[in-house]
C-alpha positions, -999 to +999 in steps of 0.1 A: +939+074-663+919+060-640+884+068-662+903+053-691+909+020-674+871+020-667+861+025-704+868-009-718+853-025-689+815-004-693+821-010-730+824-045-726+796-043-698+774-024-724+780-052-753+768-081-732+738-063-722+725-051-757+736-089-770+719-103-741+685-081-747+694-086-786+688-124-781+657-123-760+639-098-784+646-121-812+642-155-792+609-174-801+590-176-768+557-185-761+530-159-761+520-151-728+485-168-720+456-168-693+464-207-691+484-202-664+493-220-630+478-196-612+441-193-610+425-162-605+387-144-605+391-133-642+414-160-655+387-187-646+360-168-659+379-161-693+384-200-693+351-211-683+339-183-715+362-194-741+356-233-734+313-226-740+304-238-775+282-208-781+278-169-772+251-163-740+224-143-748+233-122-718+266-110-701+267-096-669+297-071-660+308-053-626+330-057-597+315-080-566+289-054-560+272-076-592+291-106-583+281-113-547+241-109-556+241-129-583+260-158-566+235-153-533+204-153-551+212-185-573+225-204-540+192-193-523+168-203-552+187-235-561+190-243-524+229-257-527+262-239-520+278-226-548+314-223-553+323-188-565+356-200-586+333-221-605+296-204-609+296-183-637+261-175-648+228-158-636+208-191-631+179-168-615+181-140-638+174-165-668+146-183-651+128-152-642+130-136-678+118-177-694+090-170-666+080-134-678+083-141-714+079-179-720+118-179-736+149-192-722+176-171-719+212-181-711+236-159-693+273-156-681+286-137-655+319-120-657+317-098-627+346-100-609+361-084-577+377-054-583+365-048-619+371-010-634+353+003-661+390-006-681+389-040-672+352-044-683+363-023-714+391-049-724+363-078-716+338-063-742+365-055-766+386-088-765+357-114-754+324-101-763+325-105-800+322-125-832+309-161-825+308-153-783+291-121-789+260-117-768+229-100-771+228-080-741+255-065-717+241-055-680+269-035-662+264-029-628+286+003-614+293+020-586+313+047-569+345+026-562+348+020-596+356+054-604+368+068-573+396+035-556+426+057-543+439+023-537+447+016-571+478+033-593+469+031-628+442+013-651+472-015-659+473-022-619+445-045-616+449-080-621+421-082-647+445-062-667+474-083-664+457-112-682+432-094-705+459-074-719+475-109-732+446-113-753+452-083-769+479-085-801+485-047-802+483-028-767+456-005-764+471+032-768+442+043-741+463+021-717+494+041-723+502+078-706+512+107-728+537+114-704+564+086-712+598+094-705+623+087-731+635+061-708+602+037-717+609+042-754+643+032-752+634+001-732+607-009-756+630-005-785+653-028-765+630-052-748+592-050-760+566-058-731+553-086-750+588-103-747+592-090-711+559-106-704+568-138-718+602-142-704+587-128-667+559-159-669+585-183-680+609-173-649+581-170-625+563-204-634+599-220-631+606-201-599+574-207-585+575-249-593+608-248-576+600-234-544+566-252-540+582-286-545+604-275-519+578-263-495+559-292-501+588-313-495+593-300-462+554-300-456+554-260-452+520-249-458+491-221-442+453-229-438+433-199-454+395-202-453+399-236-449+421-241-481+455-251-480+480-227-497+519-226-502+532-202-483+553-187-513+552-174-538+516-186-555+492-172-532+482-134-542+455-118-534+432-123-564+436-159-563+406-180-561+407-221-555+383-244-559+362-243-523+378-213-512+349-189-517+315-205-512+282-191-514+257-206-492+213-209-494+213-183-465+184-154-459+175-160-423+195-132-400+205-110-423+209-083-401+229-103-372+259-107-402+266-070-411+301-066-417+315-028-410+339-021-439+339+016-434+373+017-425+384+003-459+361+024-480+372+054-463+408+047-476+394+039-510+371+073-516+394+096-497+403+129-521+387+128-551+414+121-578+402+136-609+424+123-636+413+084-623+376+096-624+382+110-657+402+079-672+376+052-658+346+076-674+364+073-708+369+040-704+333+036-699+327+058-731+346+034-750+333+003-739+297+017-750+311+030-777+325-009-788+291-023-778+270-001-800+296-005-833+284-041-826+251-038-819+250-051-784+221-035-765+239-022-730+221-018-697+239+005-676+229-003-638+240+022-609+241-004-577+228+003-546+253+014-516+241+020-482+236+057-469+267+055-446+289+043-474+275+071-495+280+095-467+319+091-474+319+107-505+315+145-512+282+156-524+296+169-557+316+139-563+288+120-559+266+145-579+292+139-608+293+104-606+255+100-612+252+128-636+281+111-657+265+080-658+228+094-667+247+113-696+268+087-709+241+065-708+221+089-731+247+098-753+257+063-762+223+046-766+223+023-736+196+016-712+201+030-680+186+019-642+194+038-611+190+017-582+205+044-558+173+067-572+149+042-561+131+032-526+137-006-533+169-010-511+172+001-475+202-006-454+190-038-437+196-052-476+235-050-474+257-075-458+286-047-453+283-010-468+283-021-503+276-058-510+236-067-508+228-099-486+209-125-496+177-108-491+186-075-510+198-096-538+172-117-545+151-080-548+177-068-571+177-098-596+136-095-596+138-057-602+166-064-631+144-085-649+115-067-645+139-040-663+147-062-692+110-069-696+096-039-693+122-017-717+112-030-752+146-022-764+161-046-742+134-073-755+139-071-785+179-073-782+171-107-766+142-114-791+120-119-764+083-111-768+077-074-754+054-080-721+051-049-705+049-057-664+042-037-633+075-028-609+083-059-591+072-052-549+093-065-523+068-094-513+074-105-550+110-105-550+110-124-518+084-150-527+115-166-551 
């Protein structure tokens, strides 16, 4: 008798749920976009790239291993403080290429903190195309890009959350093969696109209300000299204007070394082969898309310190390096291995993986040298081929 009395209530609740779900499913919500109130590293880069009237000649991809040296070098060469939230080019690389070949080269820096090959693939696929297609892509990678134990899945990154909104059809490569029946039932009732739009609408509404309340009560916190509302706007990948500044400093680089080994011990840990293979697959997909569009790619193995490298098991390191070499060869990309040179020492780093200003200047000089040294790269950029010698440390530091 008790069960029978509960049945009508259950059917009523189910009917209300289905009615609400169907209403949401067929309602017209504005599509999710990157033009949101929250500004992260990737949203600022996307916005800047789409606003530019024409495609740059050269686009750089990568994580903070690429972002940091580009901005440090430009700050030093231009002799002014640069805002990381707004600076999206490599002025120095463009100047060096013009100096070597006599022709100007425009650049855009799409490197953002934490960028994985899966994120770089979406940038290549969704943005570097049609009238915004560059002639050359330089993609710098490090071991963390394939071995980050702190990342749950390719869909867990901040770049993915925003880039996926630009894709009219979700990429199957991001959908696991072992989806449960509940996943497909959820998709049938309320698709991901609708859930995202509803979530964004509710989030923006709540954020606005709470921010106004906190502002009225004067609740705030200072972080890196930038005021942030306590809840819920500030997130780890947000970057406000004036929050991340790159200054033209060169002296005493050694004294400012930051030991971040504990962080990388957590990141590397035990190699997760599924993650490694997944990110390697996205790297291959990126190179395939670029080749199909006749965009030349220079894949660069970025340098790391010896103490950081020693955290990685030898077999994992060899697998990482060999995979890059084979992929570049098989997919028609040029390959530059900074780790396999004597160009950098541990004194060229600001922590265990990021180059300091001195190392950054040398890296940009060597990159420009590599582009002009390889005829396929100069042809891609439409530059005259000028065979050059390898840049020495003294030449790099004369910038």
